[in-house]
C-alpha positions in Angstrom: 49.5 -7.4 20.4 48.6 -4.2 19.0 45.7 -1.9 20.0 42.8 -3.1 17.4 39.1 -1.9 17.6 37.0 -5.2 17.0 32.8 -5.7 17.1 30.2 -7.8 18.0 27.2 -8.5 16.2 23.9 -10.3 17.8 21.0 -10.6 15.2 18.0 -13.5 14.4 19.1 -15.8 11.8 16.0 -17.4 9.7 16.7 -21.7 9.4 18.4 -22.6 6.6 17.6 -19.1 4.6 21.2 -18.6 4.2 20.4 -15.3 1.6 18.9 -13.7 4.3 21.4 -14.1 7.2 24.4 -13.7 5.2 21.8 -9.8 4.1 22.1 -9.5 8.1 25.9 -9.6 8.8 26.6 -7.6 5.7 24.1 -4.3 7.4 25.7 -4.8 11.1 29.5 -5.3 9.4 28.8 -1.9 7.8 28.1 -0.7 10.8 31.1 -1.8 12.8 33.1 -1.0 9.8 31.5 2.6 10.1 32.9 2.8 13.8 36.0 1.4 13.2 36.1 -1.8 13.4 38.6 -4.2 12.0 37.3 -7.2 12.3 33.9 -7.8 12.6 32.8 -11.6 14.7 29.2 -13.3 14.5 27.4 -15.9 16.3 27.5 -19.5 16.2 26.2 -21.3 12.5 25.2 -17.2 11.7 25.2 -18.6 7.7 22.5 -21.4 8.5 20.6 -20.7 11.6 21.5 -23.5 14.5 18.5 -24.9 16.6 16.8 -26.7 13.6 19.4 -28.4 12.9 18.4 -31.6 15.2 15.2 -31.9 13.9 16.5 -32.0 10.2 18.0 -36.2 8.8 21.0 -36.5 7.9 20.5 -36.1 4.1 19.1 -32.7 4.8 21.5 -31.9 6.6 24.4 -32.7 4.4 22.7 -30.9 1.9 22.8 -27.4 3.9 26.1 -28.1 3.9 29.5 -26.7 2.4 32.5 -27.5 1.4 35.5 -24.5 3.4 36.9 -22.1 1.5 35.2 -23.1 -1.4 31.6 -23.1 -0.9 29.5 -20.1 -1.3 28.5 -18.7 1.4 32.3 -18.7 2.5 33.3 -16.8 -0.8 30.0 -14.5 -0.4 31.8 -13.6 2.9 35.9 -13.3 1.5 33.9 -10.5 -0.9 32.1 -8.3 1.9 34.9 -8.8 3.2 37.1 -7.2 0.9 34.2 -4.2 0.2 34.3 -3.7 3.6 38.2 -3.8 3.5 38.2 -5.8 6.9 37.7 -9.5 8.5 34.9 -11.0 8.9 34.3 -14.3 11.1 30.3 -16.2 11.3 29.4 -19.6 11.2 27.7 -22.6 9.1 28.6 -27.0 8.5 31.1 -27.3 6.7 31.3 -30.7 4.5 34.6 -32.0 4.1 33.9 -35.0 1.9 31.6 -37.3 3.7 32.3 -36.4 7.0 30.2 -32.3 8.5 31.5 -30.3 10.7 30.3 -27.4 12.7 32.8 -24.8 11.2 34.0 -20.9 12.0 35.8 -19.1 9.6 37.2 -16.0 9.9 37.9 -14.0 6.0 39.4 -11.3 4.7 39.5 -9.5 1.1 42.5 -12.4 0.6 40.5 -15.2 1.8 40.5 -17.3 4.7 42.1 -16.9 6.9 41.2 -19.4 9.8 38.2 -22.1 9.9 37.5 -23.4 13.3 35.6 -27.1 14.1 34.0 -27.0 16.8 35.2 -29.8 19.5 32.3 -30.5 21.5 29.3 -31.1 18.4 26.4 -32.8 19.8 23.2 -31.5 17.9 23.5 -33.7 15.6 25.2 -37.1 15.7 25.4 -36.5 11.8 28.1 -33.8 12.5 31.5 -35.3 13.6 33.9 -32.9 16.3 36.6 -31.0 15.5 39.9 -32.0 16.7 42.4 -29.7 17.5 43.5 -26.0 18.4 42.8 -22.9 16.5 45.6 -20.4 17.1 46.4 -17.5 14.1 47.9 -15.0 13.5 46.1 -11.9 12.2 46.0 -8.3 11.3 49.0 -7.7 13.8 47.8 -10.0 17.0 47.0 -13.5 18.4 43.5 -15.1 17.8 41.6 -18.2 18.8 38.8 -19.7 18.1 36.2 -21.6 20.6 33.0 -22.4 20.0 30.2 -22.8 22.2 30.5 -25.1 24.3 34.5 -25.2 23.6 33.8 -22.1 26.1 32.1 -24.3 29.1 35.6 -26.6 28.9 38.3 -24.2 31.1 41.0 -26.5 29.7 40.0 -25.5 25.8 40.4 -21.6 27.4 43.2 -22.6 28.7 45.4 -24.2 26.1 44.6 -21.7 23.8 45.8 -19.9 25.7 49.6 -21.5 26.3 48.8 -21.8 22.2 50.2 -17.7 22.2 45.7 -16.7 22.0 46.4 -12.6 22.9 41.8 -12.4 21.9 40.3 -15.3 21.5 36.6 -15.8 19.5 33.1 -17.2 21.1 30.7 -17.4 18.9 27.6 -19.2 20.6 24.0 -20.3 20.4 23.0 -20.4 24.4 20.9 -19.0 27.4 16.9 -19.7 27.8 17.1 -23.8 27.7 15.7 -26.2 30.5 18.1 -26.3 33.4 18.3 -27.9 36.9 19.7 -25.0 37.8 17.0 -22.5 39.8 15.2 -20.4 37.9 16.4 -21.5 34.7 14.1 -22.4 32.2 13.2 -21.1 28.1 11.6 -18.0 27.6 7.9 -18.1 26.1 7.9 -17.4 22.7 5.2 -14.4 23.6 7.2 -12.7 25.6 9.4 -12.8 23.1 7.1 -11.5 20.5 5.4 -8.7 22.6 9.0 -7.2 23.3 7.5 -3.8 22.0 4.9 -3.2 24.4 6.4 -5.5 26.8 10.8 -4.3 26.9 11.2 -5.0 30.8 9.1 -8.6 31.1 11.3 -9.5 27.8 14.5 -8.2 29.3 13.8 -9.5 32.8 13.5 -12.6 31.2 17.1 -12.2 28.9 19.1 -10.1 31.9 18.0 -12.6 35.1 19.0 -16.1 35.2 17.9 -17.9 31.9 20.4 -15.7 30.1 22.9 -13.6 31.1 23.2 -14.1 34.5 23.9 -17.5 33.5 26.5 -16.4 31.3 27.9 -14.2 33.4 28.3 -17.0 36.5 31.3 -18.8 33.8 32.4 -16.2 31.1 34.1 -13.3 32.6 35.4 -16.2 34.8 37.4 -17.7 31.4 39.0 -14.0 30.0 40.2 -13.3 33.3 41.8 -16.4 34.4 43.9 -16.3 31.2 44.3 -13.1 30.6 42.7 -13.0 27.3 40.7 -10.9 25.6 37.2 -12.8 24.4 34.4 -11.9 21.7 31.5 -13.2 22.7 28.4 -13.4 20.5 24.9 -14.9 20.4 22.0 -15.7 18.9 19.0 -13.1 19.8 15.0 -13.8 19.3 13.6 -17.2 17.4 16.4 -19.6 17.2 14.6 -23.5 16.3 12.1 -23.6 18.8 14.1 -21.6 21.4 14.3 -17.8 22.4 18.0 -16.9 22.7 18.4 -13.6 24.4 21.7 -12.4 22.6 24.1 -10.2 24.7 27.1 -10.2 22.6 29.9 -8.9 24.2 33.7 -8.2 24.2 35.9 -9.0 27.3 39.0 -7.9 28.4 42.3 -9.8 30.6 40.3 -8.4 33.4 37.0 -10.2 33.4 35.6 -6.4 32.8 32.5 -5.9 30.0 33.8 -3.0 26.7 31.0 -2.9 25.6 28.2 -4.9 24.9 24.6 -5.4 23.0 21.4 -4.5 25.1 18.9 -4.0 22.2 15.7 -6.3 21.9 17.0 -7.2 18.3 19.6 -7.2 15.5 22.7 -5.0 17.0 26.5 -5.0 17.0 28.9 -3.4 19.1 32.4 -2.2 18.6 35.2 -1.6 21.5 39.1 -1.0 21.2 41.6 -4.0 22.5 44.4 -2.4 24.4 47.9 -4.6 24.3 48.7 -2.8 27.6 46.2 -4.8 29.6 47.6 -8.4 28.9 50.8 -7.1 30.3 48.9 -6.0 33.7 46.2 -9.0 33.7 46.8 -11.5 36.7 45.4 -14.5 34.3 48.9 -13.7 32.5 50.6 -14.6 35.8 48.3 -17.5 37.2 49.8 -19.5 33.5 53.4 -18.5 34.6 52.7 -19.9 37.6 51.8 -23.4 36.7 53.4 -26.2 37.5 52.6 -28.8 34.8 54.1 -31.8 36.9 51.8 -32.2 39.1 48.9 -31.7 36.0 48.6 -35.6 35.0 45.4 -36.4 36.6 44.5 -34.2 33.6 45.4 -36.1 31.0 43.4 -39.6 32.8 39.0 -40.5 32.5 37.0 -39.6 35.9 36.0 -42.8 37.1 34.1 -41.0 39.3 31.3 -38.9 36.8 32.1 -41.0 34.4 31.2 -40.7 30.3 30.4 -37.3 28.8 26.1 -38.6 28.5 25.0 -35.4 26.2 25.6 -36.1 22.8 23.9 -39.5 23.4 21.2 -37.6 24.8 21.0 -35.2 22.7 20.6 -37.5 19.8 18.1 -40.1 21.4 16.0 -37.0 21.2 16.4 -36.5 17.1 15.7 -39.9 16.7 12.9 -39.7 18.8 11.4 -36.9 17.4 12.7 -37.8 13.5 10.4 -41.6 14.5 12.9 -43.2 12.0 16.8 -41.9 12.9 19.1 -39.6 10.7 18.4 -40.8 8.1 21.4 -40.7 6.4 25.1 -43.1 6.4 27.2 -40.1 7.5 27.4 -40.2 11.5 30.3 -40.6 13.2 
């Protein structure tokens, strides 16, 4: 790894309005590049919008999807990257044959650099889960990508680090959702809409256990325990029928925040990643101290907790909302 400047953005995406979302990506990317960023990262499904996807039929979702890299949105990103002389990372729904994926792409002016298909995709049953980890060399560094819920499983971050990642892009749309945990839950839309007159109340909602407080419970641990840089990006404001708290940030291998979006609106921050920190990061020592011969249990199904029911519950909610299922035979 070499010393590099990286940007992390947050913005309020518009559902299914690719032209608008790409215009915001351009505006924030230009700002980050003016501050020296060589790569600028945006949130999960930042090109298409995210939470509203659960309300679509399968056919509507397929119509929103595009091939990668030949689709118009990825090509637009490539052209923008060429104009800026920098790399860009953003999310969309990918169509590959009859399968759909929650896809995150990294491009530069020469074309597609990397593509990650979310490993734990559950917002819509017509979206298939990816089946491989994404680690690649670019700009003199070794990068990984894990999308949203992918990062909640420690095994995914550890494997990405074991594959040599020094910097992990962590695009999200998260926070401020119903939860059994104390103090969690949604943010009333009126608090967001009144943020200019009462920013303190909005900031308290976003910074508390519904948003930043929850993120800080686990995110710094992921980078610390693996000795990697983390580029966390998140939506802010209205996303589907939810309010998201933003808080995009850049973390070093000690789990410390180098820079963080604090605006109650569209924002981007830039930080310098220093390879010297990797050499002394405790997480690198933890990886060297592993005893893989003891870890066979990690490969076995858990007989005590049972299977993951999250996709099943999510899809049931979608069917109940639509009243007639997904409207497509493309479910996987």
